[in-house]
Steps between C-alpha positions, in 0.01 A plus 500: 500500500259318269329698218194281538251626761437306817139382524263530796184290466228624734238226540210665676169681518356782292218696664306816441530722809188680623645744752303705752667751732322569827589668833429172676346159435124494569370276776231239437180657368658844453518699176781751452557750222841422355758756395571350156463197274737380227531205264850370437690187403662277758522153646810399691640331191444795268613752762823310556553461125451876450743562786756273333455679168514855637790429734709362215454796260400865478160623380672644194652161414159333532327763285760472223508121508871504583624163616600450862740246646194351675201357314188457713233252391158500663343155511134464598143549376235767452137465398349578164333817628515880485801516732742271311607714198590807707670281760732344243576839342586641841747219569657535156543874557714416803725284284356160592486199269130394512512214248463246784174650631200290401167669415237246610167500312191519720701599810524822700827672586587481870392791717645644821285734708738722700409729787770748601479691828623849410603585856743208535566384144412142603303289254250213510447283193226260385601279208273328243731279293305471174722375215797465735354178637465356149874506429579135414746272676765505228866593456497881495870569569708556187833320479686826434370666818756601761245578771148366562286706736187363670222613736187318623219662302500213248377148585741329738557201269604738220747676729650183649532331160682795346724559800623144450534556125708811566730325747540202267603738220754673724302824506548724805168464683338773709165486679307770680232279661209743513224465590668286766388143554709207627703339225594133461860401566565452128463875444805573716741229387777668302316833497738784420317796654207530741371858535243552776369770732454452875149354472596262221810390690289408802239309299747306288742418782228409748661728762241761599707674770866460408770595750724601208496498121792258513258250653259546209772488237638177646168331422524597134867403475412158640240463224759568230483875430827669404415868560228625737396866478250641755377856449429681829343826386664803659749278685667391177564159349639192672676229304662166568666248269566129521875577492486743793278260694737207439776714651278574804488866404199719574301660222550863404279809506509755217347831623201654322501845340300752700233664280145633534256215431204595279381158376657158560323337203758324275791583731564132563466424129752774419744350751460154346540637146814691587642197681426279197671742260809508720508119510456480122787740442716307745427185297581684177820673603660325794332171582841358591533752785338508841156660505510830694162502672575825682530674164197322351275585795622859520396550136161339566453719809572816302254402229223415746557827686403687184179296458361578847527873432239483221138389471399200291630157409689467170491878453713545813779260394812702405720475193862415569624859451251617767660280765756679723857381465540487877 
């Protein structure tokens, strides 16, 4: 095992979350009195970076500054406004390296307005990108990174450019394409890991009513993706690989943990973060062995199951010692 930490570069968005909890979503023209309002820090990029950091160390390790075998670098931009200083301090408190976050003069930090239905735990999100859309098209993936993690809350040309940079540098590349929009073929060619939910899988594959997830996965394999992961909520997680597909084998289903759902905000980001940490550790310790996706997904499932049992976004993401062993 190497004494040097493995590096996860998370190239993504940083948003301030304005969260309102309400019994239901108001209809057009209706005013409802909400149950609560909170301000927090989020963005799919920052949430996934926090998940990577927390799921690779304990809270005590982060507080003491103790080194972990995984270094997580957040790459993105915030505005030069009242939100930025506290945002950066919050990320640093979780053990994140924030030296790659640009503070852009004259810009506003991105904002996400989140409405959570308290009766179901479902959320609806409106996103104002702010400084996120001023991240330049430049090489943002460090050469010493083992894993590069992407979403779609930065400009598409920034994402596509850096996915290619990562692949060219031999960095394990993961994308969680949310919010989902169709991607050009170049995004899939040689892509290591595609992590999508049911809605995203339908939009990206172009199959709105699939007869099976194998049918959907076959589309992504044909485009050049090596590992396809589709989260199915309470049904579990389906996965397929290019190797299994080439052997005419069906994909596999990893069951979900059964827990009481309080709030689904950041559950997907927790899953992606846990998955990325597992991939980074595989690269660090045993990259010459076969990747055990059953084990990777089971860990991600356990982590996400803890998130849905709490309210909030980043505040609900567990530390690694809070995740059940089985």
